[in-house]
VOBA-1610 file (N, C-alpha, C; in pm, whole numbers, padded with zeros to 5 digits, always signed):
BEGIN
Met-05409+03263-01149Met-05396+03203-01050Met-05383+03046-01059Pro-05451+02984-01170Pro-05417+02843-01181Pro-05276+02823-01219Ile-05207+02913-01286Ile-05051+02896-01319Ile-04984+02917-01172Arg-04982+02982-01086Arg-04953+02999-00959Arg-04963+02872-00870Lys-05076+02798-00889Lys-05104+02682-00800Lys-05015+02581-00868Asn-05003+02568-00980Asn-04956+02421-01047Asn-04804+02487-01030His-04764+02595-01027His-04593+02627-00990His-04573+02571-00874Val-04673+02601-00766Val-04659+02562-00616Val-04659+02423-00587Ala-04763+02360-00668Ala-04770+02192-00670Ala-04637+02142-00716Leu-04572+02203-00833Leu-04453+02112-00917Leu-04356+02175-00804Ser-04364+02248-00722Ser-04230+02298-00643Ser-04241+02177-00510Leu-04377+02164-00462Leu-04374+02051-00364Leu-04336+01937-00399Phe-04385+01871-00524Phe-04361+01777-00571Phe-04199+01744-00623Leu-04142+01856-00628Leu-03970+01821-00639Leu-03896+01821-00526Leu-03956+01887-00430Leu-03891+01914-00273Leu-03907+01758-00215Thr-04044+01697-00276Thr-04062+01570-00204Thr-03985+01475-00248Leu-03947+01470-00386Leu-03866+01389-00486Leu-03727+01384-00442Leu-03693+01531-00413Leu-03539+01543-00334Leu-03540+01457-00256Ile-03650+01475-00129Ile-03643+01447+00025Ile-03600+01275+00005Leu-03685+01219-00099Leu-03719+01083-00122Leu-03563+01024-00149Leu-03523+01066-00273Leu-03389+01018-00293Leu-03274+01032-00220Ser-03285+01160-00146Ser-03181+01157-00054Ser-03186+01106+00087Ser-03290+01054+00113Ser-03320+00971+00268Ser-03218+00853+00297Pro-03213+00776+00147Pro-03179+00640+00183Pro-02995+00682+00191Leu-02931+00768+00129Leu-02820+00808+00149Leu-02795+00868+00294Glu-02878+00953+00336Glu-02882+01003+00487Glu-02881+00885+00573Ala-02988+00800+00563Ala-02995+00688+00656Ala-02867+00589+00654Thr-02807+00580+00535Thr-02701+00491+00567Thr-02583+00539+00620Ala-02553+00664+00604Ala-02441+00763+00658Ala-02468+00750+00849Ala-02617+00777+00868Ala-02653+00773+01006Ala-02660+00625+01070Asp-02651+00506+00970Asp-02670+00384+01044Asp-02572+00359+01159Thr-02637+00301+01273Thr-02528+00266+01362Thr-02416+00125+01326Phe-02336+00096+01392Phe-02251+00012+01381Phe-02342-00140+01352Ala-02444-00145+01422Ala-02490-00311+01462Ala-02568-00290+01308Asp-02649-00188+01289Asp-02738-00160+01131Asp-02631-00213+01019Trp-02541-00157+01035Trp-02401-00161+00930Trp-02398-00312+00903Leu-02339-00370+01023Leu-02317-00524+01017Leu-02434-00612+00965Thr-02533-00553+00989Thr-02637-00674+00946Thr-02648-00644+00820Asp-02613-00539+00774Asp-02656-00539+00621Asp-02537-00592+00530Phe-02412-00593+00631Phe-02288-00631+00531Phe-02317-00817+00555Arg-02353-00867+00647Arg-02395-00991+00662Arg-02462-01030+00546Arg-02552-00972+00507Arg-02644-01006+00403Arg-02572-01001+00275Gln-02499-00905+00247Gln-02415-00901+00147Gln-02289-01004+00118Ala-02236-01033+00246Ala-02118-01125+00258Ala-02222-01295+00208Gln-02291-01280+00272Gln-02382-01427+00251Gln-02428-01447+00087Ala-02462-01335+00040Ala-02522-01304-00108Ala-02409-01346-00187Glu-02273-01313-00145Glu-02162-01301-00234Glu-02087-01464-00215Gly-02169-01576-00151Gly-02100-01698-00092Gly-02027-01716-00018Ile-02008-01614+00086Ile-01948-01625+00225Ile-02042-01737+00317Ser-01993-01842+00368Ser-02083-01938+00443Ser-02105-01853+00591Arg-02194-01882+00618Arg-02280-01878+00725Arg-02193-01898+00846Pro-02116-02007+00865Pro-01985-02020+00983Pro-01898-01928+00964Val-01840-01929+00844Val-01765-01815+00841Val-01774-01644+00873Ile-01893-01642+00824Ile-01946-01508+00893Ile-01983-01466+01016Glu-02011-01588+01122Glu-02034-01585+01241Glu-01904-01564+01319Gln-01793-01665+01239Gln-01653-01673+01313Gln-01598-01516+01287Ala-01617-01487+01235Ala-01530-01340+01189Ala-01632-01203+01235Leu-01731-01229+01236Leu-01858-01096+01279Leu-01925-01104+01405Gly-01921-01245+01441Gly-01989-01258+01545Gly-01978-01183+01698Asp-01851-01136+01739Asp-01810-01083+01857Asp-01806-00932+01813Leu-01824-00869+01703Leu-01806-00751+01680Leu-01917-00655+01733Glu-01905-00537+01805Glu-02020-00470+01880Glu-01996-00352+01845Ala-01896-00293+01818Ala-01839-00112+01802Ala-01733-00122+01730Pro-01715+00002+01685Pro-01585+00038+01570Pro-01469+00054+01673Leu-01395+00024+01627Leu-01230+00046+01696Leu-01186+00195+01688Glu-01233+00288+01801Glu-01187+00446+01777Glu-01049+00467+01740Arg-00939+00377+01805Arg-00783+00423+01784Arg-00807+00367+01621Val-00847+00285+01562Val-00863+00263+01402Val-00878+00407+01326Ile-00983+00482+01383Ile-01021+00587+01315Ile-00923+00715+01334Glu-00869+00700+01464Glu-00788+00826+01490Glu-00657+00792+01436Leu-00606+00667+01387Leu-00446+00647+01324Leu-00495+00681+01181Asp-00628+00651+01127Asp-00646+00662+00967Asp-00639+00833+00947Arg-00675+00912+01060Arg-00639+01034+01045Arg-00509+01092+01021Arg-00429+01013+01077Arg-00288+01063+01092Arg-00195+00999+01065Gln-00192+00964+00939Gln-00099+00852+00866Gln+00040+00966+00825Pro+00139+00879+00876Pro+00301+00945+00871Pro+00325+00992+00735Glu+00275+00911+00652Glu+00316+00972+00467Glu+00252+01071+00472Leu+00131+01111+00536Leu+00051+01236+00510Leu+00123+01368+00582Thr+00198+01319+00725Thr+00228+01406+00798Thr+00384+01472+00847Gln+00448+01396+00756Gln+00559+01376+00793Gln+00664+01397+00666Thr+00777+01521+00676Thr+00837+01545+00565Thr+00923+01403+00522Leu+00995+01410+00421Leu+01069+01328+00356Leu+01189+01286+00463Ser+01267+01403+00528Ser+01372+01379+00602Ser+01312+01317+00704Glu+01240+01335+00787Glu+01168+01307+00926Glu+01124+01127+00886Tyr+01055+01121+00767Tyr+01022+00984+00742Tyr+01152+00897+00717Leu+01244+00945+00645Leu+01374+00822+00654Leu+01433+00834+00763Asp+01460+00914+00849Asp+01534+00911+00976Asp+01491+00816+01060Gln+01347+00767+01064Gln+01252+00691+01144Gln+01284+00558+01060Arg+01309+00513+00930Arg+01301+00403+00886Arg+01421+00339+00810Val+01488+00435+00743Val+01608+00371+00702Val+01740+00427+00796Thr+01717+00325+00912Thr+01838+00366+01026Thr+01948+00283+01013Pro+02029+00322+01093Pro+02165+00211+01087Pro+02126+00064+01123Ala+02049+00071+01234Ala+02009-00059+01287Ala+01931-00164+01163Leu+01827-00071+01117Leu+01772-00149+01017Leu+01854-00207+00884Ile+01959-00124+00874Ile+02007-00177+00742Ile+02088-00296+00809Ala+02163-00272+00936Ala+02226-00387+00966Ala+02173-00513+00999Glu+02031-00504+01042Glu+01941-00584+01047Glu+01919-00682+00918Gly+01905-00579+00824Gly+01871-00637+00685Gly+01975-00701+00636Arg+02089-00694+00644Arg+02227-00751+00602Arg+02243-00884+00642Glu+02180-00905+00779Glu+02194-01022+00860Glu+02067-01120+00764Gln+01956-01049+00758Gln+01880-01141+00715Gln+01921-01189+00558Leu+01979-01127+00467Leu+02030-01159+00331Leu+02122-01301+00387Gln+02188-01265+00489Gln+02253-01398+00511Gln+02216-01505+00583Arg+02113-01480+00608Arg+02011-01600+00690Arg+01952-01664+00599Tyr+01901-01624+00471Tyr+01818-01685+00406Tyr+01875-01675+00261Pro+01967-01713+00232Pro+02020-01707+00088Pro+01975-01837+00008Thr+01942-01939+00039Thr+01885-02054-00060Thr+01779-01961-00092Trp+01653-01960-00005Trp+01505-01892-00066Trp+01529-01781-00137Leu+01622-01685-00078Leu+01628-01540-00159Leu+01687-01574-00293Ser+01788-01654-00325Ser+01843-01709-00457Ser+01735-01780-00563Arg+01643-01852-00478Arg+01545-01936-00584Arg+01435-01819-00593Ile+01400-01757-00508Ile+01301-01664-00559Ile+01344-01561-00664Glu+01459-01519-00611Glu+01539-01399-00723Glu+01530-01439-00863Arg+01554-01587-00863Arg+01563-01646-01021Arg+01468-01667-01077Gln+01327-01678-00974Gln+01196-01741-01052Gln+01138-01587-01070Tyr+01136-01467-01021Tyr+01061-01391-01022Tyr+01134-01264-01081Gly+01272-01277-01092Gly+01363-01155-01155Gly+01332-01011-01057Val+01343-01056-00943Val+01341-00927-00859Val+01467-00954-00761Asp+01548-00838-00766Asp+01669-00843-00663Asp+01629-00846-00506Arg+01673-00962-00448Arg+01663-00982-00295Arg+01675-00867-00224Ala+01764-00746-00259Ala+01758-00631-00168Ala+01610-00582-00160Tyr+01560-00572-00290Tyr+01413-00515-00245Tyr+01315-00592-00191Ile+01298-00725-00209Ile+01229-00831-00109Ile+01272-00787+00020Val+01386-00778+00080Val+01422-00782+00220Val+01388-00603+00253Ala+01411-00532+00171Ala+01388-00378+00174Ala+01231-00372+00223Leu+01149-00456+00130Leu+01033-00399+00177Leu+00950-00477+00289Trp+01027-00576+00318Trp+00958-00648+00439Trp+01070-00582+00584Gly+01176-00512+00548Gly+01231-00433+00631Gly+01152-00298+00706Ile+01084-00247+00595Ile+01009-00121+00571Ile+00866-00147+00680Glu+00801-00265+00598Glu+00646-00302+00646Glu+00673-00334+00781Thr+00754-00424+00826Thr+00721-00483+00966Thr+00879-00542+01026Arg+00951-00435+01015Arg+01116-00442+01038Arg+01143-00584+01050Tyr+01104-00656+00953Tyr+01176-00794+00937Tyr+01097-00914+01029Gly+00967-00846+01026Gly+00838-00935+01084Gly+00857-00936+01250Thr+00905-00842+01300Thr+00926-00816+01442Thr+00787-00723+01483Tyr+00716-00649+01387Tyr+00627-00560+01429Tyr+00540-00585+01304Thr+00396-00652+01334Thr+00324-00700+01241Thr+00169-00618+01248Gly+00211-00551+01361Gly+00042-00501+01417Gly-00022-00558+01521Gly-00066-00497+01609Gly-00172-00585+01703Gly-00303-00561+01681Phe-00374-00539+01559Phe-00490-00511+01548Phe-00567-00654+01493Pro-00691-00677+01522Pro-00769-00785+01494Pro-00801-00692+01345Ala-00764-00774+01247Ala-00776-00758+01090Ala-00919-00745+01074Ile-01006-00815+01092Ile-01128-00804+01059Ile-01209-00701+01127His-01175-00661+01268His-01243-00564+01340His-01187-00445+01274Ala-01070-00429+01248Ala-01024-00305+01216Ala-01076-00270+01042Leu-01104-00351+00972Leu-01170-00350+00858Leu-01296-00334+00868Ala-01417-00350+00938Ala-01523-00346+00978Ala-01530-00209+01023Thr-01444-00160+01103Thr-01458-00006+01153Thr-01439+00071+01039Leu-01351+00076+00936Leu-01305+00154+00858Leu-01420+00116+00724Ala-01472+00033+00710Ala-01561-00012+00607Ala-01691+00088+00640His-01732+00101+00776His-01839+00155+00812His-01811+00308+00849Asp-01701+00315+00832Asp-01650+00493+00847Asp-01700+00538+00714Arg-01730+00666+00704Arg-01755+00734+00547Arg-01643+00763+00502Arg-01539+00782+00527Arg-01421+00840+00466Arg-01351+00758+00310Arg-01362+00631+00353Arg-01288+00528+00236Arg-01418+00419+00277Gly-01546+00400+00283Gly-01589+00307+00333Gly-01590+00215+00244Asp-01637+00230+00068Asp-01673+00135+00002Asp-01539+00046-00013Tyr-01431+00081-00030Tyr-01297+00036-00024Tyr-01257-00062+00063Phe-01306-00006+00194Phe-01277-00132+00319Phe-01390-00215+00330Arg-01507-00174+00287Arg-01597-00289+00261Arg-01563-00389+00169Arg-01505-00354+00057Arg-01448-00436-00025Arg-01364-00551+00037Glu-01248-00490+00105Glu-01149-00536+00173Glu-01213-00630+00284Leu-01298-00619+00341Leu-01378-00709+00425Leu-01397-00823+00364Leu-01443-00812+00275Leu-01516-00946+00183Leu-01392-01036+00135Asn-01302-00936+00078Asn-01188-01027+00065Asn-01119-01099+00199Ala-01113-01029+00276Ala-01059-01094+00399Ala-01169-01213+00443Leu-01264-01231+00449Leu-01395-01328+00480Leu-01325-01467+00354Arg-01312-01404+00242Arg-01280-01506+00135Arg-01146-01591+00146Ile-01034-01502+00255Ile-00936-01584+00285Ile-00955-01668+00388Ile-01028-01652+00484Ile-01092-01733+00588Ile-01142-01881+00506Glu-01245-01831+00423Glu-01311-01934+00359Glu-01242-02028+00268Gln-01114-01982+00231Gln-01060-02059+00120Gln-00914-02130+00253Gly-00916-02103+00392Gly-00885-02204+00479Gly-00725-02171+00502His-00688-02030+00440His-00566-01988+00477His-00546-01939+00664Met-00637-01910+00688Met-00641-01866+00822Met-00808-01807+00913Thr-00754-01833+01018Thr-00899-01810+01101Thr-00904-01676+01127Ala-01039-01617+01174Ala-01064-01484+01176Ala-00974-01428+01341Ala-00971-01542+01408Ala-00850-01511+01534Ala-00734-01456+01524Glu-00698-01539+01419Glu-00545-01558+01368Glu-00479-01439+01297Met-00582-01381+01220Met-00583-01249+01132Met-00555-01147+01182Ser-00434-01103+01276Ser-00406-00982+01321Ser-00307-00906+01214Gly-00326-00772+01200Gly-00233-00670+01105Gly-00250-00540+01172Ser-00221-00453+01063Ser-00217-00302+01108Ser-00329-00245+01149Trp-00351-00122+01177Trp-00479-00049+01182Trp-00543-00042+01050Ala-00502-00035+00973Ala-00571-00052+00810Ala-00638-00179+00790Gly-00584-00287+00849Gly-00603-00428+00801Gly-00515-00507+00698Ala-00381-00415+00677Ala-00301-00491+00614Ala-00200-00607+00694Met-00207-00735+00634Met-00158-00838+00745Met-00063-00894+00678Gly-00013-00984+00787Gly+00131-01045+00772Gly+00259-00973+00791Gln+00367-01051+00786Gln+00501-00960+00771Gln+00539-00882+00636Cys+00442-00925+00522Cys+00446-00819+00419Cys+00386-00725+00424Gln+00233-00727+00527Gln+00143-00599+00524Gln+00066-00601+00379Phe+00000-00742+00359Phe-00099-00737+00237Phe-00216-00709+00282Met-00293-00597+00211Met-00422-00600+00209Met-00489-00745+00151Pro-00619-00753+00219Pro-00682-00906+00166Pro-00669-00921+00010Ser-00722-00788-00049Ser-00718-00777-00223Ser-00584-00863-00269Ser-00470-00784-00241Ser-00326-00842-00264Ser-00311-00959-00233Phe-00341-01020-00109Phe-00356-01151-00045Phe-00387-01244-00174Leu-00530-01232-00167Leu-00614-01303-00301Leu-00515-01295-00448Arg-00485-01186-00459Arg-00422-01194-00591Arg-00258-01195-00619Tyr-00190-01208-00530Tyr-00004-01216-00526Tyr+00008-01300-00448Ala-00027-01353-00334Ala+00018-01427-00239Ala+00035-01594-00284Val+00179-01648-00232Val+00191-01754-00296Val+00250-01840-00174Asp+00202-01955-00201Asp+00233-02082-00152Asp+00344-02139-00197Ala+00465-02087-00156Ala+00603-02123-00198Ala+00648-02230-00157Asp+00603-02283-00015Asp+00699-02397+00038Asp+00579-02523+00021Gly+00487-02501-00067Gly+00406-02608-00087Gly+00342-02691+00078Gly+00335-02616+00154Gly+00238-02650+00264Gly+00082-02646+00265Gly+00038-02622+00133Gly-00116-02632+00143Gly-00192-02517+00137Arg-00121-02436+00220Arg-00199-02278+00231Arg-00101-02177+00253Ile-00142-02083+00218Ile-00066-01928+00230Ile-00030-01875+00351Asp+00087-01875+00438Asp+00118-01806+00567Asp+00173-01718+00563Leu+00145-01584+00532Leu+00236-01451+00543Leu+00228-01384+00650Trp+00236-01479+00766Trp+00233-01457+00930Trp+00388-01493+00984Ala+00428-01633+00911Ala+00530-01710+00993Ala+00614-01794+00900Thr+00573-01780+00772Thr+00651-01883+00678Thr+00724-01791+00587Ile+00856-01810+00600Ile+00942-01690+00513Ile+00940-01739+00383Pro+00942-01854+00324Pro+00951-01848+00190Pro+00793-01811+00100Asp+00698-01831+00180Asp+00541-01770+00162Asp+00590-01599+00121Ile+00635-01550+00229Ile+00638-01415+00245Ile+00746-01337+00135Phe+00856-01430+00117Phe+00944-01387+00019Phe+00878-01391-00113Ala+00839-01509-00142Ala+00790-01497-00286Ala+00703-01439-00298Ser+00566-01407-00203Ser+00468-01317-00207Ser+00515-01190-00259Ile+00636-01120-00166Ile+00692-00992-00221Ile+00717-00951-00373Ala+00798-01081-00421Ala+00845-01089-00530Ala+00739-01066-00642Asn+00624-01166-00618Asn+00520-01197-00686Asn+00449-01025-00757Tyr+00453-00996-00615Tyr+00376-00864-00643Tyr+00450-00783-00714Leu+00587-00772-00718Leu+00628-00656-00811Leu+00632-00708-00936Gln+00664-00851-00941Gln+00691-00914-01061Gln+00543-00863-01153Gln+00424-00911-01121Gln+00312-00898-01175Gln+00282-00755-01197Asn+00355-00638-01121Asn+00355-00520-01162Asn+00403-00468-01237Gly+00505-00517-01257Gly+00553-00456-01403Gly+00724-00468-01350Trp+00795-00524-01269Trp+00937-00500-01218Trp+01029-00507-01339Gln+01108-00449-01352Gln+01221-00458-01420Gln+01342-00515-01361Ser+01366-00626-01427Ser+01505-00713-01367Ser+01614-00647-01414Asn+01673-00649-01305Asn+01830-00603-01334Asn+01832-00446-01352Ala+01715-00365-01281Ala+01726-00225-01286Ala+01695-00185-01189Thr+01725-00049-01131Thr+01731-00008-01012Thr+01589+00107-01019Trp+01543+00137-00898Trp+01444+00212-00860Trp+01461+00390-00917Gly+01555+00406-00887Gly+01605+00571-00910Gly+01731+00608-00832Gln+01756+00716-00840Gln+01868+00772-00729Gln+01832+00914-00679Gln+01898+00954-00585Gln+01901+01073-00546Gln+02016+01113-00637Val+02004+01269-00679Val+02067+01348-00786Val+02103+01506-00716Gln+02220+01566-00802Gln+02267+01705-00753Gln+02207+01780-00891Arg+02167+01880-00851Arg+02143+01968-00951Arg+02227+02147-00937Pro+02246+02164-01056Pro+02325+02324-01068Pro+02242+02417-00957Ala+02336+02522-00900Ala+02279+02648-00789Ala+02140+02689-00885Asp+02154+02723-00983Asp+02071+02803-01067Asp+01978+02709-01151Phe+01988+02610-01103Phe+01840+02502-01186Phe+01716+02513-01118Val+01632+02554-01222Val+01496+02578-01187Val+01418+02504-01282Thr+01306+02407-01235Thr+01219+02347-01376Thr+01079+02331-01328Glu+01008+02346-01407Glu+00834+02354-01375Glu+00836+02185-01421Ala+00904+02139-01463Ala+00892+01997-01527Ala+00912+01892-01442Phe+00855+01887-01288Phe+00879+01763-01202Phe+00786+01714-01162Gly+00803+01593-01091Gly+00689+01533-01053Gly+00678+01404-01168Leu+00592+01308-01129Leu+00570+01205-01199Leu+00497+01203-01324Asn+00424+01339-01344Asn+00367+01322-01463Asn+00460+01381-01567His+00565+01428-01540His+00692+01472-01634His+00790+01356-01641Ser+00820+01353-01741Ser+00944+01218-01757Ser+01027+01259-01863Lys+01178+01270-01870Lys+01288+01302-01998Lys+01363+01164-01977Pro+01447+01149-02070Pro+01546+01053-02104Pro+01656+01068-01971Leu+01718+01025-01937Leu+01854+01048-01848Leu+01951+01142-01931Glu+01969+01115-02056Glu+02047+01218-02133Glu+02031+01343-02108Arg+01890+01359-02122Arg+01806+01504-02143Arg+01862+01582-01980Trp+01801+01462-01898Trp+01857+01549-01745Trp+01976+01577-01742Gln+02083+01508-01783Gln+02224+01528-01808Gln+02270+01656-01850Ala+02190+01688-01981Ala+02214+01813-02034Ala+02175+01920-01969Leu+02064+01920-01878Leu+02024+02010-01807Leu+02090+02043-01662Gly+02242+01970-01632Gly+02291+01970-01548Gly+02281+01897-01398Val+02204+01803-01450Val+02170+01732-01343Val+02288+01586-01329Ser+02329+01554-01208Ser+02434+01450-01183Ser+02406+01357-01085Ala+02478+01292-01075Ala+02470+01177-00940Ala+02534+01240-00813Met+02509+01196-00711Met+02536+01268-00583Met+02684+01263-00553Asn+02749+01166-00627Asn+02903+01174-00614Asn+02952+01250-00709Gly+02903+01321-00807Gly+02939+01424-00887Gly+02938+01345-01054Arg+02928+01193-01055Arg+02961+01133-01195Arg+02838+01185-01273Ser+02873+01183-01374Ser+02764+01177-01517Ser+02666+01083-01483Leu+02513+01110-01537Leu+02403+01010-01529Leu+02452+00949-01650Pro+02432+00810-01684Pro+02415+00736-01784Pro+02346+00797-01900Asp+02462+00762-02022Asp+02381+00798-02163Asp+02300+00729-02194Ser+02176+00783-02149Ser+02085+00673-02186Ser+01970+00711-02205Asp+01861+00649-02315Asp+01761+00712-02325Asp+01636+00662-02220Arg+01644+00580-02142Arg+01586+00578-02020Arg+01502+00689-01969Gln+01367+00682-01949Gln+01283+00749-01918Gln+01300+00800-01756Ala+01306+00904-01701Ala+01284+00914-01552Ala+01227+01061-01528Ser+01169+01067-01417Ser+01106+01169-01326Ser+01184+01234-01267Leu+01162+01349-01226Leu+01241+01438-01121Leu+01132+01461-01054Leu+01194+01405-00881Leu+01083+01437-00760Leu+01149+01543-00697Leu+01070+01644-00627Leu+01126+01708-00541Leu+01028+01730-00424Pro+01053+01638-00336Pro+00957+01572-00241Pro+00939+01697-00131Glu+01036+01773-00097Glu+01049+01896-00020Glu+01039+02033-00119Gly+01008+02047-00217Gly+01023+02166-00283Gly+01159+02182-00343Gln+01155+02271-00441Gln+01288+02327-00509Gln+01416+02335-00414Gly+01431+02368-00304Gly+01525+02406-00208Gly+01562+02261-00145Gly+01464+02149-00174Gly+01527+02019-00088Gly+01589+01910-00172Pro+01603+01805-00127Pro+01666+01702-00192Pro+01580+01662-00322Ala+01658+01606-00427Ala+01590+01561-00565Ala+01638+01427-00594Tyr+01558+01373-00636Tyr+01543+01219-00692Tyr+01500+01203-00864Leu+01571+01142-00900Leu+01526+01089-01046Leu+01477+00939-01033Ala+01345+00902-01055Ala+01251+00782-01060Ala+01242+00734-01171Tyr+01276+00600-01202Tyr+01248+00524-01300Tyr+01141+00425-01283Ala+01131+00338-01376Ala+01000+00253-01396Ala+00972+00178-01280Asn+01071+00122-01213Asn+01042+00048-01097Asn+01000+00120-00969Phe+01044+00260-00979Phe+00968+00328-00869Phe+00822+00332-00894Arg+00799+00345-00983Arg+00616+00341-01033Arg+00552+00239-00965Val+00629+00121-00976Val+00569-00043-00929Val+00572-00034-00758Leu+00684+00044-00702Leu+00681+00040-00566Leu+00570+00128-00505Leu+00534+00212-00626Leu+00390+00318-00551Leu+00292+00235-00595Arg+00248+00145-00668Arg+00151+00066-00662Arg+00144-00059-00525Trp+00248-00051-00453Trp+00243-00115-00309Trp+00188-00021-00243Asn+00227+00082-00233Asn+00206+00195-00136Asn+00206+00339-00219Arg+00102+00424-00234Arg+00117+00523-00327Arg+00160+00650-00251Ser+00289+00643-00204Ser+00305+00733-00118Ser+00475+00763-00177Asn+00506+00862-00212Asn+00656+00896-00267Asn+00762+00879-00167Leu+00721+00922-00041Leu+00797+00912+00088Leu+00860+00734+00081Phe+00758+00664+00101Phe+00738+00525+00078Phe+00852+00458+00004Ala+00806+00471-00123Ala+00900+00456-00236Ala+01043+00491-00213Ile+01066+00613-00200Ile+01211+00604-00179Ile+01261+00559-00056Ala+01197+00571+00056Ala+01252+00470+00154Ala+01288+00328+00135Val+01187+00274+00048Val+01230+00130+00014Val+01339+00125-00071Gly+01358+00212-00157Gly+01469+00212-00236Gly+01622+00261-00210Lys+01616+00373-00120Lys+01736+00366-00038Lys+01741+00257+00046Leu+01664+00209+00137Leu+01709+00065+00189Leu+01770-00050+00110Ala+01697-00079+00006Ala+01724-00155-00106Ala+01897-00133-00149Asp+01924-00003-00181Asp+02083+00050-00205Asp+02150-00009-00080Glu+02143+00033+00025Glu+02206-00001+00138Glu+02237-00135+00151Leu+02125-00237+00127Leu+02119-00378+00113Leu+02222-00442+00005Gly+02255-00362-00090Gly+02310-00409-00188Gly+02269-00438-00324Ser+02153-00357-00349Ser+02146-00356-00484Ser+02212-00252-00581Asn+02254-00261-00694Asn+02348-00162-00793Asn+02259-00037-00806Ser+02278+00071-00753Ser+02233+00199-00775Ser+02265+00228-00932Asp+02384+00195-00967Asp+02428+00238-01112Asp+02342+00172-01223Lys+02256+00085-01184Lys+02213-00010-01328Lys+02110+00075-01394
//
């Protein structure tokens, strides 16, 4: 009997301990938005954000933005096929407008291209894919959108850090909270930088004393180029290319986890879309089949992986690469 009593007592102790350990996590998940904001304010102040900036940014927030949660759950990169994605983004109108933009800013594009070693076509292509050359930067208040996603359970820790970074941008005097508009995910300006990317890569190219990714073209172009350069962009090289395969071509070695020299892909029967042989090169490339074995095939080079640092979507990186090709980059490099 004493053994049974000890067993029951131990079970009750373990159950109580489990409840005590799990309660803070459950309480955090169930916090109201107001409770969450109170906790976040304390953290922001502890990390050096001034009271005036905290009040400026968070003072009017009362509830999450439900539209932001809705859009987070149905991102096009997760719901569209490659063909659908490209049809909406690499359009004749976007190509024509991109060519006009290349003609409009030759001096700044030349200067930035030389400084960062990034082909101007990729700078303009990223600008075009992200915001249609600055005509659509998103109408969401960035602080409110970030707070909504930080409070949400799905990726709360990530967006909490981004919200803190947004407050640091305000603290540094680059932008007020009211001026900080962007996408539903808190990406800001004409190049759609998340706050962490702004702090790490954004450039005051025109020497204006603050970084303006909303309206200052030199800052926008230089920030895009700096992002690519700092993440390993290879000058005078392309992103990849669409390729043909023999009718009986089957391989399990596709995807970014598998790489082969171009000469090896050539030996397996892979060729350029115009039927030409691939370059006789030891350059490493991965075969991508975004729509499966029966769909289009692409060889992805090192610069493709850099584009994925910008947006972790093969569809996005292919779209940027194809638009850059249309705008004048040399696809044979």
